[in-house]
N, C-alpha and C positions, 0 to 999 in steps of 0.2 A: 404794539401798533399793527394795523392791518398792512398786508403786503401790497405792492403795486401789481395790477393785473398784467402789466408788461413784463414783469419778472419771469424769466424762464428757468425751468428746472435744469440742473446740470445733466447733460446727456449721459445715459447709462453706457458704460463700456462693457460690451458683451464679447466673450470669447467666440472664436470662429465656430466651434462646435455648437454653441448656443444659437448663433445666427442661422446655421444650416438646419438645425432641428426646427427652429421656429418657422423658417421658410417652408420646409417640407410639410410640417404640421398644418400651417396655414393653408397651403394649396389643397391638401387632402381634406381638411376641415371645410373649406369652401365647397368642395365637391359634394361632401356629405350634406351640407346645409342646402345646396341646390336640390339634391335628391329628396330631401325632406319636404321642401316646398312643392316640388313637382308631384309628390305622392300625397300631398295634402295633410302631412303630419305636423305641420307647424312652421314657425319662422326659420327653424334650423339653428337658432343661436346656441342652444345647449349642445346639440350634436356636434356642431362645429368645435365647441370647446372641448367636448369629450375626445374627439379624434385628435385635436391638437395636443391635449395633455397626455394622450396615449403615446404619441410620437415623442413628445418632450415633457416628461413628468414634472419638470420644474418650471413649466411655462407661466403659471400664475405668479410665482415669485419674481421671475425675470421680467415679465411684462409690466408690472406695477412700478418698477424702478425707472428713474429718469423722468418722472412726471410729477406735476403738482396735482395732488388728488384731494378732492372733497368727497367724503363718503357720507351717505345717509342711511341710518339704520333705526330700528324700532319695530314694535309689533304692528302698529297701524300708521299709515300715512307715508310710507317710504316712497312709493311710486310717484304720488302727486308732489311731494316735497322735492324729490330728485328732478322732476320735470320743471318745477318752478325755479330751482337753483340753476339748472342748466340754461333755462331761458334767460335768467338774470345775467349769467356770465356771458352768454352770446350777445346780449344787448350791450354789455360793457366792452366786448371785443370788437363789435361793429364788423367791418370788412375782414377782420382777422378771425372770424368765428370758426374757421376750419382747424384752429389750434385745439378745439375742444372735442373730446370723445365722451360718450356716455352710453350706458346700457339701457337705452330708452325702452327696450322691449320687456324690461322687468326680469330678465334672467339674472338673478342676483346671487347665485352660488358660485363656487370657484370656476366651474365650466363656463357659465354665462359671462362672468367678468373677463376671463381670459379671452373668450370669443370676441367680445366688444373691443378690447384693447388691441388684439391681433389685427383687426380690420383697419386700425388707424395708427400705424407705427410711428408716424411723424407728429401726432398730436401730443403736445406736452402738458395739456390740461385735461383733467378727467373728473367727471361727476359720476360716482358709482353708487347706485342703489345696492345695498349690501345686506344680505340675510344675517340675522342675529348670530347664527352659528359660524359665520365667516369673519366676523369683526376682529376677533383676536388674531387670526392668521393675517389679515390685512394690516393690522397695526405692526405685527412682527415683520412682515415682508416688505411693506410699502411705505411705512412711516407716513400715512396720510397727513396732509397739512392741516386739514380741518375735518372733524368728525362730528356729524349731527346725530344726537341721540334723542329721539322723539318721545318714546314712551315704552313702558313695559306692562304687558298684561297677558293673561293666560291665552295661549294660542297653540293649537295642535299638540296637545299634551302627550300624545302617543310618540311624537318624535322629539319634542323640545323638553319634556319632563317639567320639573318645576322651574319657574322663571328665575328664581334666585340663582340656580346653577349657571344660567347664561350671564346674569348680572355679575356673578363672581368672576367668570372668564374675562369679561370686559375689564373689571377692576384690576385683575392680575396683569392683564396685557398692558394696561396703561401704566401700572407701577413698574413693570419691566422696562417699558420704553423710556421712562424718566423724562429728562429734558429734551430728548429726541422725539418724544411722542407728539401727537396732534394737539392743536387747540380744540377744545370740545365745546360745541354748542349744545347746551343741556336744558331739558325741560325741568324747571325748578319745582313744578307742581307734583312731580313724580318722585316719591321717596326712594324707590329702587334705583332710578337713574342717578339721584343725588348721591347715594351710597357708592354706586359703581364708579363715579368720576372723582371721588375724593382724592385719588392719587394722580389725577391728570395735572400736567404742568400749568395749564391755564384753562379756566372755564368761563364761557359767556353764558349767562343765565337768561332764559326766556320763560316768562310766565304765560302758560297756555291753559286756561281754564278748561276742564273736561267734565263731561256728563257721567263719567265712569270713575268710581273710586273703590270698587270692591276688592281690587288687588293691592290697595294701599292702606291696610288696616294695621298691620304689625310692622314694627321698626325692623328693617333688614339688618341693622347693625347689632341690636341687642335682643330683639324679640318682644320688646315692650309694646304696649298699645299706644298708637299714635293719637294725638289730640289735635283739635282745631282751636287756635288761639287768635286773639286780636282781630275779630271781625270788623269790617269797615264798609262804607258804601260801595267802594270799588270791588271789594272781595268779601261778600256777605258771609261766606263760609269760614273766612279767616284763613290764615296760613297753617300748614301742618307743623307739628313739633313733637319730638319724643321727650317725655318728661323723665325718662330713665337714662338717657345718654346725650351726648352733645349733638346728635344728628338733628338738623332742623332745616326748614325751607329757607333758601337764600333770597336776598333782595334781588329782583330781576334787573338785568341791563335793558332788555326789551320786554314790553308788556302789552298784552292783548286785552282790549276792553271795548265792548260795544261795536265790534267789527273794525276797529281801528288799531294801529300799532304805534305805541309810544317808543321813541328811540332813546338811546343813551344821552343824546345832546338836548333832550327836552322836546324835540319836535314830535308831532303826532301826524301820522300819514294814513291815508286810505288806500289799501292795496288794490281796490277796484277789481277784484278777481272775477273771472268768468266761470270758475268752478264754484258750486254752491256749498253752503254749510259753514257754521262758525268754526268747526274743527279745521277747515281749510285756511281760515285766517290764521289760526295757530301754526299750521304748517308753513304758511307764507312768512310768518314772523321768524321761524327757525331758518328758512331759506334765506331771508333777508340778512340775518345775522351772519350766516356763513358766507354769503356773497360779499358783504362788506369786508369781512376778514380776508377774503381772497383778493380784494382790491377793487371791487365793483362799487361805483357810486350809487347812492340810494335812488336817485331818479332813474338811472339806467336800469337798476334792478326792478323797480316798479313798472317800468315800461316793458321789461321782459315778462313780468308776471301776466300782463294783460294779453299776451299771445298764447297763453296756455288755456285750452278749452276743455278737452276730454282726454286727459292722460291715460294712455293704454285702454281707451274705451270707457273709462269710468265717467259716469254722469252724462254719457252721450244719450241722445234720443234716437233709437233705432227703429226701423220699420220692418215688420214681419207680416207681409200680405196686407190685410186690412187693419192690422193693429200696430200702433206705435207705442213704444215703452221707453221710459227713462231708466237706464241700466245703472244700478248701484251695487258695487261689490262690498260684501261684508264677510269677515272670516272668523270673528270671535265676539264674545259678549261686549267688549268695549266698542268695537266697530259697529255692532248692531245697535247699541245705544245711540250712537251718533246718527246712524242711517235712519232709524225710526223717527228721529226728530225732523228729518227732511221731508217726510211724506206729506204730500199736498193734494193727493187725488183720492176719490172715494173708493177706488178699486186698487188692490195691491196684490201682486203675485210674489210669492216667496219660494225660492228654489234652493233645495238643500241636497247635498251629496256628502259622502264621507269616505272617499278614497284617499290615497296618500296625500295628494295635494291639498285636500280640504282639512285633513286631520280625521282620523277614524273614530275618535271619541266624540259623540254628539251630546254628551251630558251637559255641555255648556248651554244648550237650548233652555235649560231650566234657570239659568242666571239672567236671561234677557227679559225685560219688562214688556212682554207681548200684550199685556192688559191694555195698553194704550191704543191697540188696534180695534177696540170695541166700537161698533158702529160702521166699520168699513166692510166692504166686500173682499174677502181674503181667499185667494186660491193657493193651495199648497201643491208644489210639484217637485219632481226630482226623485232619485232613488230612496231618499230618506224622508219623503213627504209625510209618511205615517208617524214617524217620530215627532215631527213638527206638529202634526194634527193632534197628537196626545197632549202636547204642551198647550196648544191653543184651546183644547177642550177644558183643561184645568183653568185657563185664563178666562174662560167663558166668552171666547171670541168665536162668532159664527164663521164657518169656513167650509170650503169644498176641497176635495183631493182629486187632482188630475195628474197621474204619474208622469205621463209623457210631456216633455217641455213644449213641443209644437202644439199638442192638443190643449195644453193649459193656456197658451196664447190665443188659440181659436175660441176658447171658452170666455174670453173677455172682449170679444169683437164688438159687442153692443155697449160696452162701458164708455164713459167719456174718455177721450184720448188727449194726451198720452196717459197710460197707466204707469204707476211706479212699480218697478221690479227689483227686488233685493235678492241677491244670489251669493252663494258661496263660490269658491274659485272655479271648480270644474264646470258647473253649469254656466257660469259667466263666460268661460272660454267658448263653450258651445254656442252661446247666444251671439257672441261676437262673430263667430264663423257663420252662423245662420244669417246674420245681418250683413255679411260681406265686409265686416270691419277688420278682419284679419285673414 
């Protein structure tokens, strides 16, 4: 049964040395964060956490204790889903919303999570966007109450290697946690997620149709080729099933169809989101399942969803001189598949980089269906614009290359406004800064 939102976590008992180290690390970290902002280096969230954990190496494990935690992870959708879930919980808390802390800036590694929690020592509820590589540590250290697992697809292969490696780390962490582990909200459409959560103590299944299935061809349990079975009007492709072992798609508790969310009690609700895209309805379904498990009423959660407009700048319409652009962040083939489906303007700017934050391997460009851009005015920009241009040449998509981001925006001044602009992570952060959004 879901918990009551009024339920408070048992306060963590911290030794005096822990309290002193946390206090000193927080003061020094705040000073470093302020310096980062003054120098224009960023929000300071990560440097605050780095300084804090240098002073107190065990800060991450210490700070996650004594809180009711809902964690959100997966390759795509973490930030938006975290914002939706946090908004739902705030709506449920009403005037008591100060009880909630979240890493809303998207700093989702150990440093960023420690930084966010250190800023709110009295908050007993936390929504944590969590990088895939941190999930196992969070399960071990914090025993999150709810863990949302959105999806698994190839992303930044130079640092994450094969995605099954990460899925295995989640599976093993859940198995070690046993009955003390989290309730998992899991995407039933994703075979890797399904395999990873087999050992979880309880799973809430959410059916989230996706436009991307290239990473779900082989069974993660036995290596057999997955099949699609039992097609029906609601699910024309059918559910996935492995003919060689017991792994199969589970019947969902929550189901997304035609922009609506079907609930376990049979009701169907319209999330009325301000963020665009069918994939965000899927994110909302996962956030709703997690919010209800944490003790939020459905109506409160939906009311909270309607306050989320442009999480961390995503989907915002920004102004750059005479140009306005809708900013869409995409980091991997699955994300690009969803983003390309959003395009509604005749002019599109595509910004590509390949530094550490983007993933240095750009071979994924060949997995994206850029052919659907035929007939649009496409401008390629960013340090890896020529890699993209080669891909577009093979896709027979007419395009121009303007390496500098500001010059690329000036090149579309005469286009109908706003233009759509899809970007990988590093150019996206530059765009937010150029537009005064960070």
